KOLTORFI-205917 format. One record per residue: residue in one letter; residue number from 0; x, y, z negated of N, C-alpha, C in turn. Coordinates in Angstrom, 3 decimals. Example, Ala and Ser with C-alpha at 12.3 -4.5 7.8 and 13.67 -1.06 7.14 Angstrom:
+---------+-----+----------+----------+----------+----------+----------+----------+----------+----------+----------+
: residuo : num :     n_c1 :     n_c2 :     n_c3 :    ca_c1 :    ca_c2 :    ca_c3 :     c_c1 :     c_c2 :     c_c3 :
+---------+-----+----------+----------+----------+----------+----------+----------+----------+----------+----------+
:       A :   0 :   13.190 :   -5.690 :   -7.800 :   12.300 :   -4.500 :   -7.800 :   13.200 :   -3.300 :   -7.800 :
:       S :   1 :   12.850 :   -2.250 :   -7.080 :   13.670 :   -1.060 :   -7.140 :   12.900 :    0.030 :   -7.870 :
+---------+-----+----------+----------+----------+----------+----------+----------+----------+----------+----------+
***
This chain:
+---------+-----+----------+----------+----------+----------+----------+----------+----------+----------+----------+
: residuo : num :     n_c1 :     n_c2 :     n_c3 :    ca_c1 :    ca_c2 :    ca_c3 :     c_c1 :     c_c2 :     c_c3 :
+---------+-----+----------+----------+----------+----------+----------+----------+----------+----------+----------+
:       X :   0 :  -13.157 :   52.428 :  -15.965 :  -12.022 :   53.070 :  -15.011 :  -10.950 :   52.257 :  -14.706 :
:       X :   1 :  -10.699 :   51.188 :  -15.452 :   -9.747 :   50.307 :  -15.144 :   -9.932 :   49.493 :  -13.822 :
:       X :   2 :  -11.276 :   49.451 :  -13.406 :  -11.132 :   48.908 :  -12.302 :  -11.006 :   49.433 :  -10.743 :
:       X :   3 :  -10.997 :   50.863 :  -10.988 :  -10.446 :   51.454 :  -10.039 :  -12.030 :   52.127 :   -9.264 :
:       X :   4 :  -11.730 :   52.413 :   -8.104 :  -12.988 :   53.006 :   -7.171 :  -13.566 :   51.454 :   -6.554 :
:       X :   5 :  -14.909 :   51.874 :   -6.438 :  -15.574 :   50.904 :   -5.710 :  -15.320 :   50.583 :   -4.295 :
:       X :   6 :  -15.382 :   49.393 :   -3.916 :  -14.745 :   49.427 :   -2.453 :  -16.229 :   49.608 :   -1.654 :
:       X :   7 :  -16.138 :   50.557 :   -0.507 :  -17.140 :   50.502 :    0.113 :  -17.676 :   49.343 :    1.087 :
:       X :   8 :  -19.067 :   49.211 :    1.459 :  -19.178 :   47.902 :    2.075 :  -19.065 :   48.290 :    3.448 :
:       X :   9 :  -18.590 :   47.020 :    4.375 :  -18.057 :   47.258 :    5.598 :  -19.531 :   47.620 :    6.467 :
:       X :  10 :  -19.259 :   48.297 :    7.604 :  -20.545 :   48.536 :    8.162 :  -21.201 :   46.959 :    9.073 :
:       X :  11 :  -22.761 :   47.224 :    8.940 :  -23.351 :   46.200 :    9.534 :  -23.362 :   46.023 :   10.757 :
:       X :  12 :  -23.548 :   47.151 :   11.515 :  -23.683 :   47.284 :   13.096 :  -22.378 :   48.156 :   13.519 :
:       X :  13 :  -22.200 :   48.093 :   14.942 :  -21.312 :   48.904 :   15.504 :  -22.131 :   50.647 :   15.488 :
:       X :  14 :  -23.224 :   50.847 :   15.455 :  -23.712 :   51.952 :   15.223 :  -23.146 :   52.707 :   13.942 :
:       X :  15 :  -23.473 :   51.711 :   12.982 :  -22.902 :   51.917 :   11.505 :  -21.493 :   52.637 :   11.485 :
:       X :  16 :  -20.616 :   51.874 :   12.348 :  -19.239 :   51.954 :   12.288 :  -18.774 :   53.226 :   12.777 :
:       X :  17 :  -19.844 :   53.802 :   13.857 :  -19.499 :   54.752 :   14.623 :  -19.940 :   56.023 :   13.917 :
:       X :  18 :  -21.041 :   55.933 :   13.048 :  -21.241 :   56.975 :   12.271 :  -20.596 :   57.461 :   11.257 :
:       X :  19 :  -19.794 :   56.080 :   10.421 :  -18.887 :   56.259 :    9.620 :  -17.380 :   57.021 :   10.194 :
:       X :  20 :  -16.952 :   56.514 :   11.309 :  -15.625 :   57.050 :   11.978 :  -15.803 :   58.713 :   12.418 :
:       X :  21 :  -17.194 :   58.959 :   12.971 :  -17.462 :   60.209 :   13.161 :  -17.559 :   61.303 :   12.275 :
:       X :  22 :  -17.946 :   60.659 :   11.101 :  -17.811 :   61.804 :    9.761 :  -16.535 :   62.049 :    9.523 :
:       X :  23 :  -15.821 :   60.811 :    9.498 :  -14.146 :   60.848 :    9.044 :  -13.585 :   61.758 :    9.959 :
:       X :  24 :  -14.011 :   61.674 :   11.287 :  -13.117 :   62.557 :   12.346 :  -13.728 :   63.922 :   12.107 :
:       X :  25 :  -14.716 :   64.144 :   11.760 :  -15.312 :   65.796 :   11.022 :  -14.525 :   66.074 :   10.004 :
:       X :  26 :  -14.768 :   65.273 :    9.124 :  -13.653 :   65.723 :    8.038 :  -12.392 :   66.134 :    8.170 :
:       X :  27 :  -11.824 :   65.266 :    8.979 :  -10.188 :   65.320 :    9.366 :  -10.086 :   66.652 :   10.072 :
:       X :  28 :  -10.947 :   67.004 :   11.002 :  -10.928 :   68.367 :   11.742 :  -11.383 :   69.370 :   11.049 :
:       X :  29 :  -11.942 :   69.373 :   10.008 :  -12.510 :   70.755 :    9.109 :  -11.218 :   70.649 :    8.331 :
:       X :  30 :  -10.447 :   69.873 :    7.926 :   -9.476 :   70.006 :    7.239 :   -7.993 :   70.249 :    7.934 :
:       X :  31 :   -8.074 :   70.257 :    9.132 :   -7.024 :   70.611 :   10.166 :   -5.980 :   69.619 :   10.412 :
:       X :  32 :   -6.505 :   68.022 :    9.822 :   -5.597 :   67.032 :    9.837 :   -5.476 :   66.334 :   11.480 :
:       X :  33 :   -4.682 :   66.899 :   12.081 :   -4.799 :   67.066 :   13.748 :   -4.129 :   65.322 :   13.788 :
:       X :  34 :   -3.022 :   64.744 :   13.268 :   -2.562 :   63.337 :   13.303 :   -3.941 :   62.485 :   13.009 :
:       X :  35 :   -4.548 :   62.735 :   11.948 :   -5.605 :   61.813 :   11.304 :   -6.791 :   61.813 :   12.482 :
:       X :  36 :   -7.298 :   63.140 :   13.104 :   -8.260 :   63.288 :   13.882 :   -7.964 :   62.506 :   15.253 :
:       X :  37 :   -6.710 :   62.479 :   15.559 :   -6.264 :   61.884 :   16.977 :   -6.467 :   60.425 :   16.665 :
:       X :  38 :   -6.147 :   59.945 :   15.467 :   -6.481 :   58.435 :   15.005 :   -7.626 :   58.135 :   15.230 :
:       X :  39 :   -8.597 :   58.819 :   14.479 :   -9.957 :   58.664 :   14.472 :  -10.572 :   58.598 :   15.936 :
:       X :  40 :  -10.234 :   59.352 :   16.711 :  -10.632 :   59.519 :   18.150 :  -10.450 :   58.297 :   18.788 :
:       X :  41 :   -9.322 :   57.647 :   18.719 :   -8.782 :   56.591 :   19.389 :   -9.732 :   55.108 :   18.953 :
:       X :  42 :  -10.269 :   55.240 :   17.424 :  -10.975 :   54.433 :   16.929 :  -12.354 :   54.390 :   17.312 :
:       X :  43 :  -12.626 :   55.672 :   17.743 :  -14.061 :   55.731 :   18.057 :  -14.310 :   55.419 :   19.514 :
:       X :  44 :  -13.160 :   55.575 :   20.193 :  -13.322 :   55.035 :   21.673 :  -13.339 :   53.394 :   21.723 :
:       X :  45 :  -12.432 :   52.719 :   20.614 :  -12.427 :   51.320 :   20.784 :  -13.736 :   50.984 :   20.344 :
:       X :  46 :  -14.525 :   51.500 :   19.081 :  -15.762 :   51.114 :   18.729 :  -17.261 :   51.501 :   19.330 :
:       X :  47 :  -16.841 :   52.136 :   20.742 :  -18.038 :   52.392 :   21.742 :  -17.997 :   51.160 :   22.530 :
:       X :  48 :  -19.650 :   51.284 :   22.681 :  -20.037 :   49.918 :   23.348 :  -19.695 :   49.969 :   24.869 :
:       X :  49 :  -18.996 :   48.996 :   25.439 :  -18.691 :   48.944 :   27.090 :  -19.992 :   48.581 :   27.667 :
:       X :  50 :  -20.254 :   49.303 :   28.802 :  -21.441 :   48.862 :   29.689 :  -20.733 :   48.878 :   31.088 :
:       X :  51 :  -20.868 :   47.882 :   31.449 :  -20.275 :   47.406 :   32.848 :  -21.293 :   47.390 :   33.835 :
:       X :  52 :  -21.160 :   47.969 :   34.872 :  -22.137 :   48.087 :   36.065 :  -22.280 :   46.734 :   36.696 :
:       X :  53 :  -23.368 :   46.126 :   36.943 :  -23.306 :   45.047 :   37.637 :  -22.318 :   44.740 :   38.923 :
:       X :  54 :  -22.112 :   43.494 :   39.232 :  -21.434 :   43.614 :   40.584 :  -22.207 :   43.345 :   41.475 :
:       X :  55 :  -22.036 :   44.057 :   42.834 :  -23.060 :   43.527 :   43.810 :  -22.496 :   42.541 :   44.628 :
:       X :  56 :  -23.635 :   41.664 :   45.100 :  -23.366 :   40.368 :   45.641 :  -23.001 :   40.734 :   46.972 :
:       X :  57 :  -22.121 :   40.357 :   47.963 :  -21.844 :   40.702 :   49.277 :  -22.469 :   39.311 :   50.044 :
:       X :  58 :  -23.556 :   39.856 :   50.785 :  -24.437 :   39.144 :   51.464 :  -24.008 :   39.104 :   52.869 :
+---------+-----+----------+----------+----------+----------+----------+----------+----------+----------+----------+
***
């Protein structure tokens, strides 16, 4: 007990990170923690992959 809590391992992939953030956001929503839920939404947006459309070459 003197050592405190175990520190969770960092997520290995972006998908693992998203799963963790989505679970935390759902818990914040269920608890009515609007500020925390908004913060987590921002983190989820940041963690989403960015897919860029290929630029068309001008012929």
